[in-house]
N, C-alpha and C positions, 0 to 999 in steps of 0.2 A: 673422821669426818671428811678430810680431804680426799681419802681414797673413795669414799662413797660418792663424792661429787665429781670424780674424775671423768674425763671424756669416755674412756673405755667402759665404764660402768653404766653409762647412760643407755637406755633402750634406743634401738635404731630409729624409732619414730621421733624421739627427741633430738637425736643427732641430725636427722633430715630437717626438722623444723628449725634448728639452729642454723644449719647451712642455708636454708631458704631465707631466713631473717637476715643473716649476714650478707647474702647475695643481694637482697632487696636494698639494704642500706647502702652498701658500697656502690651498687649500680646506679642508684639515684644520685649519690654524691658525685660520681664520675660524669653522669649526664648533665647535672647542673654546672659542674666545673667547666665542661666543654662549652656549654651554652653561654657561660660568662665571658668567653673569648680568650681563655687561657690556651697556651700552645697545645695543639692536639697530639703532638708527637708521643709524649709519655702515655697519654690516654690510649692512643691507638696500639702501642706496644702492649699495654696491660690487657686491652680487650683481645688482642691476638693470642696472648698466653691463656686467657680464660676460654677462648674458643677451642684451643687445642685441648685443654683439660676437659671441656665438655664433650669434645669429639671422641675421647677415649671411651666415655660411657655409651655414647651413641653407637660406636663401632662394636662394642661388646654386646649390646642388645641386638644389633644386626646379625652378629655371629650366631646367636641362639635361635633366631626366628624359625628357620626351616626345620632343624631337628626337633625343636620344641613343639611345633605344630604337628609334625608326624607322630611323635611319641605320645603326646598328651591326648590327641583325638583318638589314636589307635587304642590306647589303654582304656579310655573312657568307654569305648564301644565293646571291647573284649571283656571288660569287667562286668558287663551286663550278665555274663554267664552264658549258659547254653540258650541261644536265641529261640530255639524251638520249644524248650521247656518253659521259658519265661512267659511266652505267649502274651496273654492279655495284660498282665500287670506291667511287664516290661514295655510293651507297645504303648500303653496308656501313659506311662511315666515319661518316655522319650517324647511322645507327641505333645504332652502337656508342657514339658520344659522348653521344647523348641517354640511352641506357640506363645508362651508367656515371654520368652526372650525376644521373639519377633515383635510382640506388642510393645515391649519396653523400647526397642529400637525405633519403632514407628512413632511412639510418643516423643522421643528425643529429636527425631528428624523434623517432625511437625513444629515443635517448639522452637528449635534453632532457626527454622525458616520464618517463624513469626517474629522472633525477638531480634535476630541478626546481631549477636553480641560482638562479632568481629568487624563490623563496619564502622566507618567514621574517621579513619586515619588519613592523614594527608599523603599525597603521592610520594613525597620525599622519604617519609618514614617507611612506606611499603617497599620502595626501591631499595632502601638500606637493608631491610630485613631479607629481601630476596638475595642480595649480594652476600650477606652474612651466612645464609644457609646454602649457598652454592646450588641454587635451584637448577635442575637440568634444563638445557637450552630448549628442548622440545616443549617443555611445560611453559616456559616464558613466551615462546613463540605462539603456541596454539591455545594456551590456557588449559583448563581441565574440563573435559566433557563438552566440547563444542559441537560434536557431531550429533546426528539425530538421536533423540532419547530412546525412541522405540527400537531403532536399529541396535543401539548399544545394549539394551535389555535383552533382545533376542540373541545377539552375538555372545553376550555374557554366558547365557545358559549353555550354548553350544561350545564355547571356548573353555568351559569348566572341565571338559573331558580332554585329558592330555593325550597327545599322540606319542609322547616320549616323557615318562614320569621323571627320569633323571634330568632331562633338559629343563623340565618345569621347576625342579628344585634348584638347579644351577642358576636359572634366570629369576628365581624368587617369585614365580607366578603362583601366588598364594591360593587362589581359587582352584587351580588345577591340582595343587598339592593336597588341599583339603578333600577334593573329590576322590583322588587316588587313595588317600589314607582311609576314608570312609569305606570305599569299595573293598580294599584289602582287609580291613578290620572285620567287616561283615563276613567275608569269605573265610577268614581265619577262625572266627567264632563258630561258623557252621561246620568246619572240619573237626572240631572237638580235640581229642587227645593227640592226634597226629600233628597238630600245629603247636603243641606246647613248647618245644625247643625254640621256635621262632618267637613265641610270646615272651619267653624268659629273656631273650636278647633285647626286645623292644622295651620290656619292663625295666631292664637295667639302664637302657638309654633314657627312659622317662625319669628314673631316679637321678641319673647324672644331670639331666637338664634342670630338674628341681633344685638340686644341690648347687648347680652353676648359678641359678638366679639368686640363691641365698648368698653366695660368695660375691657376686657382682654388687648386690645391695650393700655390702660392707663398704664399698668405696662410693656408694651413691651420695652420701652427705657432701663429700668433697666435690664430686663432679656436678651435683645439682647446684652447689654454690657457684661454680664457674658458669653454668648455663644460665642461672637466674641473674647473676651479675652482668653477663653479656646482654641479656634481654633488656634489663633495666638501663644499661648504658645507652642502648639504642633508642628506647622508648620513653624512659623516665616515668612521669606520673600518668602518661597516657596508658601505660601497661596496666596500672592498678585499676583504672576505670574499666578497661576491656576485660580484665580478669574478674572483676566484680560482676559484670554483666554475664560473663561465661558461667561463673559459679552459680549465679541466680538461675540461669537457664537449666543447669544440671539439677539443682535442688528442686526446682518446680517440677521437672520431669520425674524425679524420684518420688516426690510427694504424690503426684498423680498416679503413678504406678502402684505405690504402696498403699495409698488410701482410697483409691477408686477401682483400678483394674483388678488387683488381687482380691480385695474384699468381695467384689462382685462375683468372681469365680468361686470363692469359698462359699458365698451365700447361695448362688444359683445352682452350681454343680455339686458342691460339697454339702449343701443344705445344713450349714453350720453357722453359728453366730460369729461373725468376724471379730467383734469386740471381745467375746469370750476367748477366742483363739489368741488375740493379741495379748490379753492378760496372761494367758498360759505361757506364751512364748517370750514374754518381756525379759526374763533373765538371759535368755539366749541372744535376743536382739541387742541388749545392752552390752553383753560380752563381745558380740561381733563388732559393735561400734568401737569399743575400747581397744580390741586387739587387731582390727582390720584383717581378720583371718577366718574364713569359713571353716577350715579344718580344725583350727584351735578351738572353735566353738562347738564342734560336732557332738562331743559327749553331752554337753548341756542341752543342745537342740534335741537329741534323742530322748533324753530324760523328760524334758518338758512336753514333747509331743505325745509320749506314751502315758506318763503319769498325770499330767495336767489337762491334756486335750483329749485323752481317751482313745488314741489311735493304736491299733494292735502293733506289737513290737515287730512282727514280721514285715509290716509295711514300712515302718520307720527304718529298720535295718537295711532295707533295699533302697528306698526312695531318698533318704537323707544323705548317705555317703555318695550316692550318685549325684545328687543335687549339689553337694559341696564341691564336686568336680566339674560338672557340666552346666549347672543352672546358675548363670551369672547375669541375672536381669539388670541389676544396678550397673554392673561393669559394662554390659553391652550398650545400655542407654548412654552412659557417660562417654563411651568411645565414639558413638555416632555424633553426639553433640560436639565433642572435642575436635574431630576431624573436619567437620564443616566449619567450626569456629576458626581453625587454623587456616583453612582455605580462604575464608572471608578476610582474615587478618592480613594474609599475603596478597589479597586482591585477585584471587583466581575464581572465575565463575564455575559453578557446578551445575551441570545439566541434570534433568530428571534421571537420565540413564546412569550417570555417574553416582547419583545419590542412591539409585537402586543397587549399584555395586557395593556401596557403603553399607546399605541395609543388609544385603546377603552376607557380606564379609564380617560385619560386626556381630551378626547373629551366630555365625558359625565359629568365628574366632573366640567367642566367649567360652566355647566348649574347651578350648585349649588353654584357658587361663588357669594357672596354678592357684590353689586356694591359700595363698600366702600374701602378706603385705607387699605391695609394689609390683606384683606380677602383671597387673593391668598395663603397665608401661610397655611390656614386651608385646602383648597382643595389640596394643595401640599401634605399634610399628607395623603389624600385619595389615591393619585397616588403612593406614597411611600409604603403605606400599601398593595396595590394591587400587587406591584412588589416584595413584600417580603423583603423590605429594612427597616432599622431602622429609625424611625421617627426623631431621633436625628440628622439625616443627614441634616435636615433643617438648623441647625446651621452652616453648611459649606457655605451657600450662603447668610446668613443674612447681611453680611458686605456690600453687594452691592445691596440687594433686593430693598431698598427704591428708589434708583435712577432708576432701571429698571422698577419698578412699574409705574413710570410716563410715560415711553415710551410705555409700553404695554397697559396702559389705553388709551392713545392717539390712538393707533391702534384699540382698542376695539370700540371707538366712531367713528373712520373713517369707521370701518366695519359696524356699525349700519347705518351710512349715505349711504354707498354703498348698503346696503340691502333695504333702503327706495327707492333708484333709481330703483333697479332691480324689486322689488315688485310693485312699482308705474307703471313701464313700462308694466309689465305683466297684470296689472289691468287697463291699459290705463288711469292712474290718474296723469300723468305728464302734466302740463299745456302747456308747449312748446315742440313741437316735432322736432324742428330744432335745436337739441342740440349738435349733433356730429360735 
């Protein structure tokens, strides 16, 4: 019995939840102790140790961002197969997934601007957070996105084209790296067999990055404990209120996307009863919620879509594996909300132009999100970097990230299934046409 209950035998999700819970309790105790007038020396030393422990996790995530973006997006495009042969099915699938992801991000951005979950903190708390996160001087001085919104939007599209791809990678210019990766991947796919040696190299890199994320997640419970404890030491009960508003914003966005946006597409374009599809896909959705992994759910998703929803297997075999890799509606929505929440919490104004950058980056970064638990934290770093915000801001949302991960993964899988219906209808590959 003792062996079964040991720390090593616990699933990662339970280890993370325990780390979060311990960090919450200890952080609040330290916060209240400091507020009671006890000598701050020991508390400051403890907080410094926690900050260093959390910084290990942040630096490891930073280390992976550029190679992960390149390898994941490259393989996602190359795995489409021969672009010329795929023609309509491939084009419809890619356009549909990009469109639904963009719609999800748009819903998230609108909601976070209406609810403003990160507002309401006193100036002393905001200043303390900025000092804790070592915010770059130019961000403190200029804020985020103070220039003309229209000018930033126009410059963003032009700036996406790198003059030196290597320099873009060294400087972590995410939009330029994404553009370069997409361009090279499309050209590689068009070359066919002659590009296979290069594809094998990048495929190996992609596997290495995926394995690296898994390894880093092994120390995540400890590092997340440090990050959450540091946050709670600074904010105390105020953090719980802010996180509650943030979680509410994300969940409302996920509900809107899952219950309104996707069903409308299934009904109007797929000409299929959304409720019937939901019942057919319920085993896959519940599995996705419990595992927080689209890939782990894939066999069940394939089976449900073919045998219960009546979509031809050739559609499911193409649309669903691709969707499990690139179609991350829930993840993209959550990242857009989280980045703006972090900016508000730190007291940084975000112009329309900067929010457009967040919109573009969150939509494209979702393509590079590995279909495993916790991978959204890595792509979150991509969006934060593009918006000019400190990567340490991830620590502000970790306390509730694992729970939200389950809900956004369920929405990801529901989006994959909806894509199977829409693409199946466009290809006339749904077995029953009396579906609505």
